[in-house]
Legacy VTK file of the C-alpha trace (Angstrom):
# vtk DataFile Version 3.0
C-alpha trace
ASCII
DATASET POLYDATA
POINTS 101 float
96.631 243.552 160.017
95.142 240.126 159.408
95.340 238.192 156.166
91.554 238.747 155.896
92.127 242.481 155.515
94.877 241.859 152.950
92.958 238.991 151.230
96.233 237.172 150.791
97.534 233.950 152.317
101.089 233.721 153.584
102.164 230.206 152.682
104.784 228.337 154.696
105.755 224.701 154.071
107.567 222.692 156.708
108.088 219.094 157.732
109.089 217.507 161.002
112.080 215.337 161.757
111.660 211.571 161.318
113.589 209.480 163.856
114.251 205.751 163.655
115.478 203.977 166.794
117.380 200.753 166.041
118.262 198.279 168.795
120.505 195.320 167.975
120.463 191.895 169.675
123.018 193.110 172.242
120.814 196.035 173.289
122.945 198.678 171.561
120.804 201.575 170.376
121.429 203.717 167.311
119.325 206.561 165.981
118.880 207.592 162.373
117.058 210.801 161.520
116.069 212.789 158.472
113.747 215.530 157.297
111.385 215.216 154.334
111.573 217.749 151.524
108.924 220.466 151.250
109.289 220.540 147.461
106.046 218.602 146.869
103.821 220.817 149.077
101.571 223.290 147.231
98.528 225.454 147.986
95.872 225.794 145.277
92.321 227.032 144.718
92.517 229.975 147.124
88.989 231.466 147.321
87.920 234.422 149.399
84.421 235.014 150.742
83.098 237.814 152.920
84.070 236.056 156.170
86.061 233.011 155.078
88.872 231.732 152.894
89.096 228.224 151.486
92.043 226.525 149.869
93.456 223.113 148.995
96.862 221.919 150.154
98.400 219.052 148.207
101.562 217.238 149.172
103.700 214.412 147.927
106.504 213.406 150.259
108.998 210.591 150.711
110.067 209.088 153.988
113.580 210.548 154.387
114.771 207.311 156.013
113.476 205.022 153.239
114.228 206.889 150.017
113.462 203.808 147.917
109.873 203.809 149.214
107.213 205.489 147.064
105.846 208.899 148.014
102.836 209.420 150.237
100.354 211.701 148.497
97.754 213.602 150.472
95.270 216.438 150.093
93.730 218.803 152.646
90.670 220.976 152.034
90.807 223.903 154.480
88.202 226.508 155.423
89.224 229.377 157.748
86.573 231.695 159.186
87.279 235.304 160.136
86.422 234.372 163.771
89.424 231.998 163.795
87.558 228.706 163.434
89.073 226.202 161.025
87.652 223.136 159.289
89.994 220.622 157.670
89.011 217.633 155.552
91.724 215.381 154.193
92.614 212.229 152.334
95.736 210.290 151.398
96.667 207.487 149.060
96.978 204.979 151.895
100.585 204.028 151.271
102.402 202.935 154.450
105.520 205.027 153.918
107.370 203.973 157.058
106.931 200.215 156.688
109.763 198.391 154.905
108.641 196.508 151.830
LINES 1 102
101 0 1 2 3 4 5 6 7 8 9 10 11 12 13 14 15 16 17 18 19 20 21 22 23 24 25 26 27 28 29 30 31 32 33 34 35 36 37 38 39 40 41 42 43 44 45 46 47 48 49 50 51 52 53 54 55 56 57 58 59 60 61 62 63 64 65 66 67 68 69 70 71 72 73 74 75 76 77 78 79 80 81 82 83 84 85 86 87 88 89 90 91 92 93 94 95 96 97 98 99 100
């Protein structure tokens, strides 16, 4: 049974792995990796129509390799049609999270 029949979203929050490749002057390579927290990811404003559902996903995440860097905040407006088509419109605060400062 689809979530349209149930009129309920199943929310899952996940983040990918961030990998930093570091090469020293001698050509030695080291890798550093981390995974951002999902704590700052939320879904709000869930609204059901006859053949669509809309919702807003907000997130605030830190680069797991630069914990002193400020968070990147972003927002997605999502519209899912019963036929499976999806429209996503998004914005973010523009902070370059991965660039050392």
